[in-house]
N, C-alpha and C positions, 0 to 999 in steps of 0.2 A: 629736689632740686631743678631749677628751670635750665631749660637748655638755650644756650647762647647762640642765636642764629645770625648775629650781625657781624661776627669775626670773620676775617679773610675778606672782606668786601674791597678793601683798599688794595690789599697784596694779591688777592686771587688765590692764597693759600688755603686749604681745608683746616683752618685753625680750630674750628670747633670739633672735629673729629681728633684732633690732636689732644685737646683739652679732656674729652671725654675718656680717652685711653689712658692719660696719666693720672686722672681721677681715679679710674677703676683700678689701677695698680696701687695707688695709695690705699684703696678700701679693702685691699686683701686681708689685713689684720681684723678688719670687722667681720668679714665673711667667715674667718676662722673663729672669732668669737661667737658667732651665730650658731656654727656647727657645735661648736663646745657647749653652749646653752642648750641645745637640742639634746645632746647626750646626758646632760646634768637632769633635765627634766624628765628625761626617761627614766633615769636611775631613782629619781624622787617618787615618781609614778609607781616603779615596780616595788619600791620600799612600802609604798603606802597598801599595795595590794597584798604583800606579804604579811604586814601588820593586820590586815582585815581577816587574812586567814588564820593567823596566829590567835586574833581574839577568838575565832570560832574553835580552835583547839581548846583555849583556856576555858570557854563556856561548857563545852562538851565534858570536859575534866572536871569542871566544877560539879557538872550534875552527878557525877558519879561519886562526889564527896559528899554531896548534901543529903538532908535527912529525908526529904520527901520521897526520893526513888525508893529507899530501903524500907519505907514504912507503908509504901502503896500495896495494896490488895487487889484480888479480883475474885469475883463470885461467880460460881456456876451451879446449874440446878440439873437433877437428874431427871426432870419433867418440866421442861419450859412451857408445856401446853397447859400445865396447871398453875404452876408457881414459877415467876420468872423475876430473878434478881435483877435490879436495876442500881448502877452506880457500885459502890462498895469498895472505891479506891481508898477511903481512909477506914474501913470497917477492920477490927481487929480479927486475926484468923481464928477460925473455929468452924463448927459444924453445926446443923440446925436441922431439926425434924420439924416439919409444918404440915398440918392438915387442915383443910378448908371446909367447914359445914355450912356456910351460907355465903353468898356473894352479896354486896352491897347493891341496892337497885333504887329507883326513884319511885313516887307514887305515881300510878297512872290510871285515869277516869275516863270511861267512855259513856257517851250519852246513850240511854236504853231507848230513846224513841228515835226513829229514823227520820230524816227529812228528806223532801223531795229532790233537794239539790243545795249546792252552796249558797244560792240566792234566796231560798225560802227564807219566810219570816218567821222569827222566834218568839215574838211577844214582847211587850214593853215591861218595865220596871228596873229593879236595880240587883247587880250582882256584886256580891263581896267574897273576895278570896282571901283567906288568912292561912299562912305559913305555921306549923307547929307539929306536934306529935301525938300519935294514937297511942293509948294504953290500953291493954297490955299489947305487944307485938302478935299478931294473929296471922293465919293462914290466908293467901288470899281468896280463898274461896268463902270466908267468913267475914262479915262487914266489922271494920273497927268500931271502937267506942271509946269515950272518955278523951276528947280533944284538948290538949293544951297549946293554947297560942306561944309561939316563940316570943322570948323576951327581947324587946327591941325592935321586932319585926313591924311594919306598917301594913294594915289591911288594904288591899286594892278595891276601889268601889267603882263599879262601871255603871253609869246610866244608859239603860238601852231604850232606845226610841221603838214605839210599835212598829215603825218603817224599816228598822235595821233587819239585815239578814244574818244567816249564820257567819257568812264571810266577814261582816262588819265586826261580830263579837269577836271572833278569832283576832282579826287584826287589831283590835283595842286591847284585847289581853295581852299580846306578843308586843304592842308598842310600849306597855308600862314596864316591862323588865322586871318584873316583881318576883323572879324566882319560879314562875310558873309559864309554861309555853303551851299554845294551844295549836292544834291542826285539824284539819277535816280529812276523813276518810270516805270515800265513796266507792260504792260497788253496784251491782245490779239491783240490791235493795234499798238504795238510797244513800244518803249521806248522813255522817254522824261526827260530832263533835270530840275530840280527844284532848284531854288536859293531861300535862305530864309536869313533875317537878324538873326544873333545871339542873340541880343536883341530887345525888342519892344521899342516902343516910335517914336514919329513924328521925332526926330533927326536921326533915325537909319534906314531911308530909303537909297536906293542906286540906282544908274543908272550903265549900262553897256554899254560901247561903244566899236565899233569894227572897227579895221583896217583889212579889208579882203584881203586875198591875190589877189581875183578875180577884186579888185578895185572897188567893188560895196558894199558900208557898209550899205546899207538900203534894200537890196533885201531879198528874203525869200530863198536863197541859201548860201552854203558854211557857213564859220563862222558866217555870219551876221544873220543868224538863232538864234543866242545866244545873239542878242543885243537888249538893251532896253534903249531908249533915244528918249522919245515922242518927245521933243523939235526939235530934228534933223531928226523926220520921221523915227527913226530906231525902230520897234516894232516886231521884231523876236520873243522876249518873250511875253508870254501873263501876263495882269497884274492882279493876282489872288487876291491878297489883299494889301492895302495899311498900311504901317507904321503909328501909331497912338497912341496918349496917351490916358489913361483912363480919362473919365470925370464924375465926380460927384458932388453932393451937400452935404455939411454937415452943418447942422443948417442954412440953407438958404444962404450958401457962396458957390458959384462954384469954384470948385479946380481940377485940372489935375495932372496926374502923368505919367512918361514914362514907369512904370511898373503897374501891377495891385495890387500893395501895396501901400497906402498913409501912408507915414512916416513922422513924424513931423507935420502933419495937427492937429493932436492931442497930445499934448506933452506927451510923455510917452508911446503912444500907436500907434500900427500900425494896420490898417486896411486892409485885405486882401479882394480884391472884386473879387467875383466868377461869377456873372450873373449881367445882365441888369434887372434893377428892374422896375416895373410899378407904386410901391409906395414907401413908405420910410421904412427903416429898422432900429429898435430902438435899439441903443448901450447903456448900462448900465454900468458905472464905479463906483463900491462900494467899502467901505472898506473890505479887505480880512479876513472875520470872520473866514474862514477855519483854515488861517495859524495862527491866535490867539488860536483856539481851539487845535490846534497840538501842539502850544508850551506850553500850559497847560498841556497838556498830557505828552509831553516830560519832563516838570519838574516832574510831578507825577512819572512817570517810573524812572527817574534818582534817586528822593528821595527815592522811594520803593528799588532800587537796593541796596542804601545805607543802608537801615533800615534792609533789610533781611541779608545783610552780618554782621552788627553788631549783629544781634542775632545769626547767625552761629558761629561767632568768640568767643562769650561770653557765648555760652550754656553749660550747665553741664549735662552729661550723667548719670543719676542714676544708669543705669544698669551697664555699663563699669567703672563707677566711674572716668571718666575722663571729663576734663573741655576743653573748646576751648583755642587757645592760649591767648587769651586776656581776658578771665574770670577774673574778679575782676580789670581789669585795670583801673586805677583813670583816664587817659586821654581820655580812651573810654566813660567812665561813664559822664566826662564833656560835651563831645561831643555831647552825645544823649542827656543829659539835656538842652543843648542850643539850639539843633535842635527843640526839642519839645517846648521850650519857644517861638521860633519864630512862630510855628504853633499855638500855642494857645494863645498867647497874642493879644489881639484885637488891631486894628489900628484906629486912627481917622481920616485918609486921608479922606474918604467918609463917611457920616452920615449913608447910608444905606447897606454899605459893610464892616462892622466892623471886622468881623470873616472871616476866608478862608472858613469856612464851607457856609457862605452866597454866595460865589463864586463858590462853588460846590466842594470844596477840603475838604475832610471829613477824620479826623484821626481815623484809625480802632484799634480795640483791640490789633491786632499784632504789631502795630507801623507804618504800612503803610498807604498811603493815597488812597482814592478812588475817582473818578471823577463823580460827579452827573451831569449827561449831562443835565437835565431839569434845574438845578438851574444855570450852567454855560452859557446855552442858554440864560437865563433870564438876567444874568449879562452882556452878550454881547450885549443887545438890547441898551445899552449906552456905546460905546467903550470909550469915553473920561473919563466917571466915573470909568470904569474898568481899565484903563490904570492908573488913578490916585490911585486905590486901590492897585496896584502893584507896582509903580514905583515913588510915591510922596516922596519928600526928604525936610525935615524940620530941619536945623542944629539947630534951637533953640528950637524945641519941637521934641524930637524923637519918642515920641507917635504918631506922625502924618506921620511917614515914612510908605512908603507902604510895605507889605509883603514881596515881592520880593527884594527889596532895602535892608531890613534887612537880609534876608536869603543870598543875595550875599555877603554883608558886612561881615557876620558872618563867610561864607566859606573862604572868603579871609583872614580874621583874623587867622582861625585856620590852614589855608596851608601856613602862612606866616613863614619865619625863624624863628620868636620868638613865634609861634602859639603852642598850646598844642600838637598837633600831632607831628610836626617837632622837639619839645623839647624832647618829648617822644622817639622818634626815635632815636635821637642823644645820649641820655642816655643809650639806649639798645645797640647801637652800641659801645659805649666805654665800657659796660660790656663786649661785646664780644671781645673787643681788649684787656682787662685785662684778660679774661679768657683764651686767645691764649697765653698770656705772663706767666700766671702761668701754662699752660700745658707745655709750653717750660722748665720753671723752674724745674717742676716734672721731665719731661723727662730727664733731666741733672741730677737731683738727683738720680734717678732709674737707670741710667746708671753708676754712681759712685758705687751706692749699689752693682750692679750686679759684677763690676770689683773688689770689696771687697771680695765678696763671692768667687768668682773665685780664687783670690789669697789665701784666707784662706784655701778653700777646696783643692787647690792644695798642699799647705804647708802640709795638714792633710794627703792627699793622698800618698804623698812622704814619710812622716813619717812612715805611715801604711805599704808603702812598704818595707822600710827598716826594720822594727820590725818583718814583715812576713819572710823576708829574713834569718834575724837573728834566728827566732824561727825554721825556716827549717835546718838551719846550726846546732843548739844546738840539734836538734833532731836525726840529722845525726849522731853527736859526740855520743851522748848517745847509739844510736844504735850500732856504730862500737865498742864503750867500752865493751858493753855487748856479743857483739859475741866473743871479745878477752878473757874474762873472762871465757866463756864456760857456762855462767849462761842464 
């Protein structure tokens, strides 16, 4: 609203200040509406927070009624250094005796001849590396025989120039990424090339054939120093270790794996083999009680967060004489009553866990729940019974419904579009809309009132200006007449 600065010029009266004060008085209802709108928005915000926290309670209760929590397992080993279980969350409870006779390993070759250094020349020709298996499996000290190329694998062929060094050969093998990696090991005796399968397992063995530029593919000079093909008599590379599968016995059944992980041998569980054993390692798969305990604690935490927020939003401060945004709100009162009803109403789902306090969830004076660890541990002694106490559903007899089934249903109802919280929030938002409409109407009325005042005071100012001018004229005339008469 623009300030009128020309009013009062004719009369000398501060009409602008008068108009401003009168308009401010007329705006009082708008100020009251704005204060009311602020209160309404605070209530909407507070209800939104309660709805969010109630959603957390619903989700936590739902987790205790779902299937996945109660079918979850955990696995343990009495010798993790030898056999370590991995996963096991979906494995069926049971016990397994595992003994390990052999660990999986990749094939490793080391050049028999030493080179003066990584930059030493190796000789010209062609290297061919093929993945496959040697038969039969033999001890590392014995050369293998009977190589069978792996079906579908492509042999790697590397052209070696006479000017190529040991480094060049290593880098070309590694750049191909064909299942064999190369490295150079240097000590006081010189440098040697080492070739190793990228993966373990009997099918990841390999042979190295050479077409030597000196026309002799099996001697210990030139490129043939890097050959390994015992069937052809080419053994320039030494056989450091053979590719082999891991071998173990699980509950009396012999099993093998190309890696040191037994996956699928026990459904839902992977066994990491770490050492050869002289006896058996006991693997136990049990129901995951820790997950159940954590889920109960999460429910208590979610419920407590909601209970504390309700207390904060409905609290009255006697000192400041100011109440919370939701003090006296009927929808919040209904919410609190129904929540406590679920907590305090017994369930006949199980004969000996009829109250939440029997499970270890105890209602405190401040409205929160505490978890009694001893009672909860006792209740978890029979997970089937505890699951029923939480999640049982009986459409014919609601008194037989489990506690968390009731809590989840209540939260879902309250959070629904027709629920108490949603209905109350919608009502408040409607009031906010009406309040805004009223403010707009009042603003329009105040503006018209201001315009009337400006028009009236402008007319008055003009009249006073004319009267003042007339008074001045009359005064001048009288003065002049008196002067002429000499009086």
